[in-house]
TIZAFI-637557 format. One line per field, with one value per residue: residue number from 0; residue in one letter; x, y, z of N, C-alpha, C in turn. Coordinates in Angstrom, 2 decimals. Each point is the difference from the previous one (the first is absolute). Example, Ala and Ser with C-alpha at 12.3 -4.5 7.8 and 13.67 -1.06 7.14 Angstrom:
2
n: 0 1
res: A S
n.xx: 13.19 -0.35
n.yy: -5.69 1.05
n.zz: 7.80 -0.72
ca.xx: -0.89 0.82
ca.yy: 1.19 1.19
ca.zz: 0.00 0.06
c.xx: 0.90 -0.77
c.yy: 1.20 1.09
c.zz: 0.00 0.73
END
This chain:
78
n: 0 1 2 3 4 5 6 7 8 9 10 11 12 13 14 15 16 17 18 19 20 21 22 23 24 25 26 27 28 29 30 31 32 33 34 35 36 37 38 39 40 41 42 43 44 45 46 47 48 49 50 51 52 53 54 55 56 57 58 59 60 61 62 63 64 65 66 67 68 69 70 71 72 73 74 75 76 77
res: M R S N N Y S E G Y S G R G G Q C R S S Y N L T V N P G G S S S G S A V G V A A N V F T F A L G T E T D G S V I N P A E R N A I V G I K P T V G L T S R A G
n.xx: -92.89 0.21 0.91 1.59 0.35 -0.64 -0.11 -0.56 -1.06 0.66 0.66 -0.51 -0.63 -0.45 0.14 1.46 -1.18 -0.11 0.13 -1.01 -0.24 0.31 0.80 0.40 -0.85 -0.18 -0.46 0.04 -0.18 -1.10 -0.50 1.55 0.13 -1.19 0.50 1.30 -0.54 -0.90 0.82 0.39 -1.31 0.29 -0.75 -1.18 -0.36 -0.02 -0.23 0.29 0.27 -0.81 1.29 1.15 -0.19 -0.62 -1.07 0.07 1.12 -0.11 -1.19 0.32 0.58 -0.86 -0.56 -0.75 -1.13 -0.13 -1.08 -0.38 -0.22 -0.92 0.29 0.35 0.31 1.21 -0.62 -0.14 -0.86 0.18
n.yy: -70.28 1.41 -0.32 0.65 -0.54 -0.59 -1.22 0.48 -0.78 0.40 -1.42 0.53 -0.43 0.56 1.15 0.53 0.18 -0.69 1.12 -0.97 1.14 0.95 -0.81 0.75 -0.46 1.10 -1.12 0.98 0.87 0.01 -0.11 0.06 -0.73 0.54 1.38 -0.26 -0.33 0.88 1.16 -0.22 -0.25 0.75 0.87 -0.31 0.25 1.14 -0.05 1.14 0.82 0.74 0.45 0.13 -0.67 -0.36 0.45 1.05 0.63 -1.14 0.03 1.16 0.25 -1.14 0.96 0.45 -0.39 1.22 -0.29 1.27 -1.12 0.18 1.47 -1.23 -0.11 -0.04 -1.36 0.01 -0.93 -0.02
n.zz: -16.83 0.06 -0.79 -0.04 1.48 -0.64 0.17 -1.05 0.23 0.96 0.39 1.30 -0.70 -0.97 0.65 -0.93 -0.52 -0.86 -0.85 -1.04 -0.55 1.17 0.53 -0.96 -0.60 0.44 0.57 0.93 0.67 0.87 -1.21 0.45 1.20 -0.03 -0.47 0.43 0.89 -0.56 0.01 0.83 -0.49 1.57 -0.29 -0.26 1.27 0.69 1.29 -0.23 0.70 -0.59 0.07 -0.35 -0.86 1.07 -0.91 -0.47 0.96 0.69 -0.39 -0.40 1.27 0.19 -0.77 1.02 0.34 0.41 0.55 0.41 0.69 -0.20 1.04 0.75 -1.26 0.58 0.16 1.24 -0.22 -1.18
ca.xx: 1.40 -0.02 1.33 0.38 1.32 -0.41 0.17 -1.29 0.06 0.84 -0.89 0.72 0.14 0.75 1.04 -0.45 -0.62 0.61 -0.54 -0.02 0.61 1.38 0.60 0.38 -1.10 -0.84 -1.77 -0.93 -1.46 -0.27 -0.33 1.20 -0.01 -1.03 0.32 0.81 -0.70 -0.75 1.40 1.04 -0.94 -0.07 -1.39 -1.02 -0.51 0.29 -1.15 0.32 -0.53 0.62 0.11 0.29 0.61 0.80 -0.33 0.15 1.45 0.36 -0.55 0.86 1.42 -0.01 -0.47 -1.18 -1.20 -0.69 -1.48 -0.39 -1.47 -1.32 -0.15 -1.70 -0.30 0.85 0.04 1.20 -0.31 1.03
ca.yy: 1.01 0.87 0.52 -0.05 -0.73 -1.45 -0.76 -0.62 -1.51 -0.55 -0.70 -0.70 -1.72 -0.61 0.98 0.59 -0.63 0.57 -0.42 -1.35 0.20 0.70 -0.08 1.60 1.03 0.02 -0.41 1.24 0.15 -0.71 -0.97 -0.24 -1.36 -0.60 0.25 -0.55 -1.62 0.05 0.16 -1.11 -0.97 -0.87 -0.08 0.77 1.58 0.24 1.09 1.18 1.42 1.33 1.12 0.96 -0.75 -1.30 -1.28 0.63 0.14 -1.35 -0.73 0.93 -0.49 -1.50 -0.45 -0.60 0.78 0.50 0.33 0.53 -0.13 0.61 -0.64 -0.14 -1.12 -1.06 -0.33 0.28 -1.35 -0.99
ca.zz: 0.34 -1.01 -0.01 -1.57 0.00 0.32 -0.88 -0.38 -0.15 1.09 1.02 1.38 -0.04 -1.18 -0.68 -0.87 -0.85 -1.21 -1.32 -0.43 -1.29 0.03 1.32 0.62 0.05 1.16 -0.52 0.13 1.30 1.03 -0.54 -1.46 0.13 -0.68 -1.38 -0.41 0.01 -1.14 -1.16 0.06 -0.17 0.96 0.02 -0.99 0.32 1.14 0.31 0.67 0.02 -0.51 1.00 -1.02 -1.14 0.32 -0.99 -1.23 -0.06 0.04 -1.21 -0.78 -0.15 -0.48 -1.54 0.08 0.23 1.28 0.15 1.02 0.51 0.70 1.56 0.37 -0.70 0.04 1.31 0.73 0.62 -0.67
c.xx: 0.15 1.28 0.59 1.03 -0.91 -0.02 -1.58 0.30 0.61 -1.41 1.04 0.12 0.97 1.08 -0.73 -0.85 0.89 -1.10 0.20 1.28 1.35 0.19 0.41 -1.36 -1.00 -1.53 -0.53 -1.32 0.09 -0.64 0.73 -0.19 -1.00 0.16 0.98 -0.24 -0.86 0.59 0.59 -0.96 0.08 -1.51 -0.93 -0.14 0.10 -1.12 0.57 -0.88 1.00 0.05 0.67 0.99 0.45 -0.72 0.61 1.34 0.33 -0.23 0.59 1.39 0.16 -0.74 -1.35 -1.24 -0.43 -1.21 -0.17 -1.19 -0.67 0.19 -1.55 -0.40 0.59 0.22 1.51 0.19 0.99 -1.01
c.yy: 0.63 0.79 0.25 -1.08 -1.51 -1.01 -0.79 -1.66 -0.63 -0.57 -0.42 -1.55 -0.49 0.88 0.87 -0.45 0.71 -0.51 -1.23 0.08 0.62 0.18 1.46 0.84 -0.20 -0.37 1.12 -0.59 -1.36 -1.39 -0.81 -1.50 -0.82 0.13 -0.98 -1.57 -0.30 -0.37 -1.65 -1.23 -0.89 -0.35 0.80 1.44 0.17 1.37 1.17 1.10 1.27 1.07 1.07 -0.52 -1.38 -1.27 0.50 -0.17 -1.44 -0.44 0.44 -0.63 -1.41 -0.28 -0.94 0.80 0.14 0.16 0.54 -0.35 1.09 -0.12 -0.42 -1.23 -1.42 -0.37 0.04 -1.03 -0.88 -0.99
c.zz: -1.27 0.41 -1.57 0.27 0.64 -1.38 -0.28 -0.08 1.09 0.85 1.02 0.09 -1.43 -0.53 -1.14 -1.41 -1.62 -1.29 -0.32 -1.25 -0.15 1.61 0.52 0.28 1.51 -0.38 0.33 0.71 0.75 -0.37 -0.95 0.25 -0.79 -1.43 -0.37 0.04 -1.01 -1.29 -0.06 0.23 1.04 0.48 -1.07 0.17 1.09 0.25 1.22 0.13 -0.28 1.26 -0.75 -1.11 0.50 -0.72 -1.35 -0.49 0.08 -1.46 -1.19 0.02 -0.10 -1.12 0.41 -0.06 1.30 0.11 1.27 0.97 0.61 1.26 0.24 -0.59 -0.07 1.61 0.84 1.17 -0.34 -0.67
END
């Protein structure tokens, strides 16, 4: 969804995701749940895809490293 009036990091199942370090900060992007989980040491790494800042933005806002995988080189079969 592209709009100026939407909340990044919202999950229909879990509600609004927040940054691990500052609960008032929007965690940013569609991979925000993965970034927050890594930053909070819930898991070691997460794998996502880049669309328009959906890896870079959450990584920057949650103080972690984001690496954009090359399309086609990462298995989509799990």
